[in-house]
C-alpha positions as CSV (number, residue, x, y, z in Angstrom):
1,X,1.6,-21.7,-1.8
2,X,4.3,-19.3,-0.8
3,X,3.9,-17.5,-4.2
4,X,0.6,-16.0,-2.9
5,X,2.6,-13.7,-0.7
6,X,4.3,-12.2,-3.7
7,X,1.2,-11.3,-5.6
8,X,0.8,-7.9,-4.0
9,X,4.5,-7.2,-4.5
10,X,4.5,-8.1,-8.1
11,X,1.4,-6.0,-8.8
12,X,2.8,-3.1,-6.8
13,X,6.1,-3.3,-8.7
14,X,4.3,-3.3,-12.1
15,X,2.2,-0.3,-11.0
16,X,5.3,1.6,-9.8
17,X,7.2,0.9,-12.9
18,X,4.4,1.8,-15.2
19,X,3.7,5.1,-13.3
20,X,7.1,6.2,-12.1
21,X,9.5,4.1,-14.3
22,X,11.3,3.0,-11.2
23,X,11.7,-0.3,-9.3
24,X,12.4,-0.4,-5.6
25,X,13.7,-3.7,-4.2
26,X,12.9,-2.4,-0.7
27,X,9.2,-2.0,-1.6
28,X,9.2,-5.3,-3.4
29,X,10.6,-7.3,-0.5
30,X,8.8,-5.4,2.3
31,X,5.3,-6.6,1.5
32,X,6.0,-10.4,1.6
33,X,8.0,-10.1,4.7
34,X,5.3,-8.2,6.6
35,X,2.7,-10.6,5.2
36,X,4.7,-13.6,6.4
37,X,5.1,-12.0,9.9
38,X,1.3,-11.5,10.1
39,X,0.7,-15.0,8.8
40,X,2.8,-16.5,11.5
41,X,1.2,-14.4,14.2
42,X,-2.5,-15.2,13.6
43,X,-4.0,-18.4,15.0
44,X,-4.4,-21.1,12.4
45,X,-7.6,-21.4,10.3
46,X,-8.5,-22.2,6.7
47,X,-8.0,-18.6,5.5
48,X,-4.7,-17.7,7.1
49,X,-2.9,-16.7,3.9
50,X,-5.8,-14.6,2.6
51,X,-6.3,-13.0,6.0
52,X,-2.6,-12.1,6.3
53,X,-2.7,-10.4,2.8
54,X,-5.7,-8.4,3.8
55,X,-4.2,-7.4,7.2
56,X,-1.0,-6.4,5.5
57,X,-2.9,-4.1,3.1
58,X,-4.9,-2.7,6.0
59,X,-1.7,-2.0,8.0
60,X,-0.1,-0.1,5.1
61,X,-3.4,1.8,4.5
62,X,-3.4,2.9,8.1
63,X,0.3,3.8,8.1
64,X,0.0,5.8,4.8
65,X,-3.1,7.6,6.2
66,X,-1.2,8.6,9.3
67,X,1.8,9.7,7.3
68,X,-0.5,11.8,5.0
69,X,-2.2,13.5,8.0
70,X,1.2,14.1,9.6
71,X,2.7,15.6,6.4
72,X,-0.4,17.7,5.8
73,X,-0.6,16.4,2.2
74,X,-4.1,17.6,1.5
75,X,-3.3,21.3,1.8
76,X,0.1,20.8,0.1
77,X,-1.5,19.3,-3.0
78,X,-4.7,21.2,-3.1
79,X,-3.7,23.4,-6.0
80,X,-2.5,20.4,-8.0
81,X,-5.9,18.8,-7.4
82,X,-7.7,21.9,-8.5
83,X,-5.9,21.9,-11.9
84,X,-5.7,18.2,-12.5
85,X,-9.4,17.3,-11.6
86,X,-11.0,20.7,-12.2
87,X,-12.3,20.8,-8.6
88,X,-14.0,23.9,-7.3
89,X,-13.6,24.3,-3.6
90,X,-16.0,26.3,-1.5
91,X,-14.5,29.0,0.7
């Protein structure tokens, strides 16, 4: 059942390659390692593997949100979003 930890990595690598035409071994290995650490740290129950995958995704969601807030991405990319999605912002 160890292959279940690589599902997120494989799907992420396919998405990155289809979108950016690049492959990052660091990103590919990072997810299963973090998932395995979480898996070993939570008390045993019938859903440990699934919970560890969910918690890993939540962890990266929180980290990426904090990084986005810190880098002020919204205002930096606001003009791009106006053009790309035809968004009209109120003043």
